[in-house]
C-alpha positions, -999 to 999 in steps of 0.1 A, spaced: -438 8 270 -453 -27 267 -430 -34 237 -399 -25 257 -410 -47 286 -417 -76 262 -384 -71 245 -365 -71 278 -383 -102 290 -376 -120 257 -339 -109 259 -335 -122 295 -352 -155 288 -332 -161 256 -299 -153 274 -308 -176 302 -316 -204 278 -284 -199 258 -263 -199 290 -280 -230 304 -277 -250 271 -240 -241 267 -233 -250 303 -249 -285 299 -228 -292 268 -196 -283 286 -204 -307 315 -209 -336 291 -178 -328 271 -156 -326 302 -160 -362 311 -135 -388 296 -149 -417 276 -159 -447 297 -136 -471 278 -106 -448 287 -83 -464 313 -72 -440 340 -36 -428 340 -30 -441 375 -37 -476 364 -16 -473 333 14 -462 353 13 -493 375 12 -517 345 44 -535 336 52 -532 299 63 -567 286 63 -560 249 84 -536 229 93 -527 193 127 -532 177 145 -499 171 161 -516 140 131 -528 120 100 -520 142 90 -557 148 73 -566 181 97 -582 206 93 -597 240 111 -581 270 139 -606 269 145 -602 231 145 -565 235 171 -566 263 193 -589 241 190 -566 211 199 -535 233 230 -553 246 240 -563 211 235 -528 198 257 -514 226 285 -539 218 285 -531 181 268 -498 173 254 -493 138 279 -480 112 282 -442 108 271 -424 76 295 -410 51 303 -374 61 290 -362 26 257 -378 33 255 -363 67 261 -329 52 233 -334 26 209 -345 54 218 -314 74 212 -291 44 179 -308 36 167 -302 72 179 -266 71 160 -261 38 129 -276 53 131 -253 84 137 -222 62 107 -231 40 85 -234 71 97 -200 84 97 -183 50 71 -201 27 75 -175 0 111 -185 -7 114 -210 -35 146 -227 -26 
């Protein structure tokens, strides 16, 4: 009888300790890092820099607006239809290989 009581007390104490230790870790992990800027502040900031869609170089806001206007006036040339077909087939092949990895296309 004493063994059963000791076993029950040990089981209850162990389960309480495990529950408390797992709960403390969850509280600490739920907090964001201190250097993280809140989203509300980020939403109010005005973005004054951008990247060029052509070559990826950093641009100021004025240069970006000029580039956008220039691209709208003269859009980039279209690809040859044969190349477009090849790109489509390559994308289709990639998708099929992701869905059916055992195919050796």
